[in-house]
Every structure is written in structure tokens, then in C-alpha cells.
C-alpha positions as CSV (number, residue, x, y, z in Angstrom):
1,M,0.0,0.0,0.0
2,L,1.0,3.6,-0.6
3,A,0.8,5.9,2.4
4,L,0.0,9.6,2.2
5,E,0.9,11.9,5.1
6,P,-0.8,15.3,4.7
7,D,0.9,18.2,6.5
8,A,-0.2,21.6,7.6
9,P,-1.4,23.9,6.2
10,L,-3.8,21.4,4.6
11,S,-4.9,23.8,1.9
12,G,-1.2,24.0,0.7
13,W,-0.9,20.2,0.8
14,I,-4.1,19.8,-1.3
15,A,-2.7,22.4,-3.8
16,R,0.5,20.4,-4.2
17,L,-1.5,17.2,-4.6
18,D,-3.6,18.9,-7.4
19,A,-0.4,19.9,-9.1
20,C,0.9,16.4,-8.9
21,L,-2.4,15.0,-10.4
22,A,-2.3,17.7,-13.1
23,H,1.1,16.5,-14.2
24,S,0.4,12.7,-13.7
25,P,-3.4,12.1,-13.7
26,A,-3.0,8.3,-13.3
27,F,-0.5,8.4,-10.5
28,F,-2.9,7.0,-7.9
29,A,-4.8,4.8,-10.3
30,R,-5.3,1.2,-9.0
31,K,-3.3,1.9,-5.9
32,A,-4.4,1.2,-2.4
33,I,-3.8,4.3,-0.3
34,V,-3.5,4.6,3.5
35,I,-3.9,8.2,4.9
36,D,-1.8,9.0,8.0
37,V,-3.2,12.2,9.6
38,S,-1.1,12.0,12.8
39,G,0.7,15.2,11.6
40,L,-2.6,17.2,11.5
41,A,-4.6,18.5,14.5
42,L,-8.0,17.7,13.0
43,E,-11.3,16.9,14.5
44,R,-13.3,14.0,13.2
45,S,-15.3,16.3,10.9
46,G,-12.1,17.6,9.5
47,V,-10.8,14.1,8.7
48,V,-14.1,13.3,7.0
49,G,-13.8,16.4,4.9
50,L,-10.2,15.4,3.9
51,V,-11.4,11.9,2.9
52,E,-14.1,13.5,0.7
53,Q,-11.6,15.8,-1.0
54,L,-9.3,12.9,-1.8
55,S,-12.2,10.7,-3.0
56,E,-13.2,13.5,-5.4
57,R,-9.7,13.4,-6.8
58,G,-9.9,9.7,-7.5
59,V,-7.7,8.6,-4.6
60,R,-8.9,5.2,-3.4
61,I,-8.5,5.1,0.4
62,M,-8.2,1.7,2.0
63,G,-7.4,2.7,5.5
64,L,-6.8,5.5,8.0
65,T,-4.1,5.9,10.7
66,G,-3.2,8.5,13.2
67,V,-6.7,8.8,14.7
68,E,-8.5,7.3,17.7
69,P,-10.2,3.9,17.0
70,S,-13.3,5.3,18.6
71,W,-13.7,7.6,15.6
72,A,-14.8,4.7,13.4
73,C,-17.9,5.5,11.5
74,A,-19.4,5.0,8.0
75,D,-18.1,8.3,6.8
76,L,-14.4,7.2,7.4
77,P,-12.3,4.4,5.9
78,P,-11.4,1.5,8.1
79,I,-9.1,2.7,10.9
80,L,-5.8,0.7,11.0
81,T,-4.9,0.5,14.7
82,N,-1.3,-0.9,14.4
83,G,0.0,2.2,12.6
84,R,1.4,5.3,14.2
85,P,-0.3,6.3,17.5
86,A,-2.9,9.0,17.3
87,P,-1.8,12.4,18.8
88,V,-3.3,13.0,22.2
89,A,-4.8,16.5,22.5
90,D,-4.2,18.4,25.7
91,A,-7.1,18.2,28.1
92,P,-8.9,21.4,28.6
93,S,-8.2,23.1,31.9
94,G,-11.0,23.4,34.4
95,P,-11.7,23.6,38.0
96,S,-10.6,20.8,40.3
97,D,-13.0,18.6,42.2
98,A,-12.4,20.8,45.3
99,E,-13.1,24.0,43.3
100,A,-16.1,22.5,41.6
101,G,-17.8,22.0,45.0
102,T,-20.2,19.2,46.0
103,L,-23.9,18.6,45.4
104,T,-26.5,19.2,48.0
105,T,-28.7,16.3,49.3
106,S,-31.6,17.4,47.1
107,E,-29.3,17.9,44.0
108,Q,-27.8,14.5,44.6
109,T,-31.2,12.9,44.7
110,A,-32.3,14.6,41.5
111,F,-29.0,13.6,39.9
112,D,-29.4,9.9,40.8
113,E,-32.9,9.9,39.4
114,I,-31.8,11.4,36.1
115,A,-28.9,8.9,36.0
116,R,-31.3,6.0,36.5
117,T,-33.6,7.3,33.8
118,L,-30.8,7.9,31.3
119,G,-29.3,4.5,32.1
120,A,-32.6,2.7,31.3
121,S,-33.0,4.7,28.0
122,E,-29.4,3.9,27.0
123,R,-30.0,0.2,27.6
124,S,-33.2,0.2,25.7
125,A,-31.5,2.0,22.8
126,A,-28.6,-0.5,22.8
127,V,-31.1,-3.4,22.7
128,D,-32.9,-1.8,19.8
129,E,-29.7,-1.2,17.9
130,A,-28.5,-4.8,18.5
131,A,-31.8,-6.1,17.1
132,E,-31.5,-3.9,14.1
133,Q,-28.0,-5.0,13.4
134,K,-29.0,-8.7,13.6
135,S,-31.7,-8.1,11.0
136,V,-29.2,-6.9,8.3
137,A,-28.8,-9.7,5.7
138,P,-25.3,-10.5,4.5
139,L,-24.1,-9.2,1.1
140,V,-23.7,-12.0,-1.5
141,V,-21.6,-11.3,-4.5
142,D,-22.3,-14.0,-7.1
143,A,-19.5,-13.1,-9.4
144,P,-15.7,-12.7,-9.2
145,V,-14.4,-9.4,-8.0
146,R,-12.2,-8.0,-10.8
147,S,-9.0,-6.0,-10.5
148,G,-9.9,-2.4,-9.7
149,Q,-13.3,-3.2,-8.3
150,S,-14.2,-2.4,-4.6
151,I,-16.9,-4.1,-2.5
152,F,-17.8,-2.0,0.5
153,F,-20.4,-3.3,3.0
154,P,-20.0,-1.8,6.5
155,E,-23.3,-3.3,7.7
156,G,-22.3,-6.9,8.0
157,D,-20.8,-10.0,6.4
158,V,-19.8,-10.4,2.7
159,T,-19.8,-13.7,0.8
160,V,-18.1,-13.8,-2.6
161,I,-19.0,-16.7,-4.8
162,G,-15.8,-16.6,-6.9
163,S,-12.4,-15.2,-6.6
164,I,-11.0,-11.8,-5.7
165,S,-8.4,-10.6,-8.2
166,S,-5.2,-8.8,-7.5
167,G,-5.9,-5.1,-7.2
168,A,-9.5,-5.6,-6.0
169,D,-10.8,-4.7,-2.5
170,V,-13.5,-6.3,-0.3
171,V,-14.3,-4.4,2.9
172,A,-16.9,-5.7,5.4
173,G,-18.1,-4.6,8.8
174,G,-18.4,-8.3,9.6
175,S,-16.8,-11.5,8.3
176,I,-15.7,-12.2,4.7
177,H,-16.3,-15.6,3.1
178,V,-14.7,-16.3,-0.3
179,Y,-15.5,-19.4,-2.3
180,G,-12.4,-19.0,-4.5
181,T,-8.9,-17.5,-4.5
182,V,-8.1,-14.3,-2.6
183,R,-5.4,-12.4,-4.5
184,G,-6.5,-8.8,-3.6
185,R,-7.1,-7.1,-0.3
186,V,-9.8,-8.2,2.2
187,M,-10.6,-6.2,5.3
188,A,-13.1,-7.8,7.8
189,G,-14.4,-6.1,10.9
190,A,-13.5,-2.8,9.3
191,Y,-15.1,-0.7,12.0
192,G,-13.6,-2.5,15.0
193,E,-15.5,-5.8,15.1
194,T,-12.7,-7.9,16.5
195,R,-14.8,-11.1,16.3
196,A,-14.9,-11.0,12.5
197,R,-13.1,-13.7,10.5
198,I,-11.9,-14.3,6.9
199,F,-12.5,-17.6,5.2
200,C,-11.2,-18.5,1.7
201,R,-10.6,-21.6,-0.4
202,R,-7.2,-20.4,-1.6
203,L,-5.0,-17.7,0.0
204,E,-2.8,-15.5,-2.3
205,A,-3.8,-12.2,-0.7
206,E,-2.0,-8.9,-1.0
207,L,-3.4,-7.8,2.4
208,L,-5.6,-9.2,5.2
209,A,-7.1,-7.0,7.9
210,V,-9.3,-8.0,10.8
211,G,-10.7,-5.4,13.3
212,G,-8.3,-2.7,12.1
213,F,-5.2,-4.8,12.4
214,Y,-3.6,-5.8,9.1
215,M,-1.1,-8.3,7.6
216,T,0.7,-7.7,4.3
217,A,1.6,-10.4,1.7
218,D,5.2,-10.7,2.9
219,E,4.0,-11.5,6.4
220,I,2.0,-14.5,5.4
221,R,3.8,-17.8,5.9
222,D,4.8,-19.7,2.8
223,D,3.1,-22.9,4.0
224,L,-0.3,-21.1,4.1
225,R,-0.1,-19.7,0.6
226,G,-2.4,-21.5,-1.8
227,Q,-4.2,-23.2,1.0
228,A,-7.8,-23.1,2.2
229,V,-7.6,-21.0,5.4
230,H,-9.4,-18.9,7.9
231,A,-8.0,-15.8,9.7
232,W,-9.0,-14.2,12.9
233,L,-7.7,-11.7,15.5
234,Q,-6.1,-12.8,18.7
235,D,-4.3,-10.5,21.1
236,E,-4.0,-7.8,18.4
237,T,-2.4,-10.3,16.0
238,I,-3.9,-11.9,12.9
239,K,-3.8,-15.6,13.2
240,I,-4.2,-17.9,10.1
241,S,-4.8,-21.6,10.1
242,K,-5.6,-24.2,7.4
243,L,-9.2,-25.4,7.0
244,D,-8.2,-28.8,5.8
């Protein structure tokens, strides 16, 4: 993968990027790009805007580093958590506990009642959200994924009835099942689902990722290449074993 590291001021970096694309329009064609924003002091909305600007210029973004894993959302590419650490912003200054004072008895009673009400509401919302997520049907791709194609399904599992060619991408919020050869890049659990897995009949992948942790082609053991395997995340490390 090719890594881009924007620097400040961002407008100047975008201008230099435009100049590069004007001189070599196909420079980023068919390349998997990772954006490292650790050098920028951007809020999440700013990173979303940067991703949109790059997408408009035909830069295909496969992953994002230099941000907090909790920023994961449908508006951002998968966050790769074994890249550079995200910069930690200074905590805003404020009064200490002693300066802030304490609640009166009546205030504490009201606070506890609000907390109980909000807690019940949050639990109810979590149950509703979990039920909605379970109702999402997996995406079934009944044809090979050709070079240059991208399958993106953040809602759940993806099943490919065929192979994934070199230069193709499959990104899923859940697990990925491939009834063929994986030669391209597959990213399961793209938004932090660490229980996701990758299954394939023949492993020749350029990149595997599970739950934001990734493994490149040169990190895959030779005895696993060409084999039917499944991959999962264990202790922040991708494990691969043969299915046969």
C-alpha cells in the first residue's frame, strides 16, 4: 500500500496534490492508499472532509491511521490500529474537584434519578440497535471481484461466490467468506468488530485485515499460501490456520 501523510497547512498540501495530479493524472490509479493524519490537528469532521476531498480526486483510500479507534464511522475508511499512534490532545483546563464544589442532598437525589432514567434509556436503545444489526442480511456477490473493483459493506458479512483478483478490494463490517482465491485485499471487521473472520478456499492475498489490524503479503507464511484457510484476530495479532 502507498501511504499519504498530509501536512499543515492542509490547503497548501491539497494544492501540491492537485499539481501532482495535473502532471500525472494516473499516479494514484489502481493503488491502495492509507492516509496518515497524525501530523494534523484535525477533529473527526475535518478528517471526514479530507477523505471526501481525496475521493473527489480519485484517490482510493483503503485505511486511515493516526486517529482514535473510537472515531470509526461509516463516513471514514477503516481505521488501522497498528499504525502510528494518534496524537493526544491536551485536556482542557477546568476547576478541580475541590473547586467545583459538592452537590446538596436534594441535588444528589435529582442527579441519581436522572442517571437511572438515562441508564434505562441507553440500555433500551442498545437493545434496539443490536436487534436492528442482527436483521441486516449479508451481502452475497455471485461473481468474481475483478481488478480495480471495490466491494464495501459496513453493515455486516460479505460472501463472494468466486475469486478476488489482485488489485481488488473487499471491505466488510463483519466477516468475509470467499469461495475462491483471494489475490487482492480483504478487510473484515472494518469498523472495530474484532470477532470478524476471513474464510477463503485459496490464499494468495495482497493484504488481510481484521478489526483494524492488518497483515501484508510478505508477512503470510509460505506454508499457508495456496491453501484453504481462515483468519481471525487474537491478542491484536492476525492468526491464520488451514481449514483442511
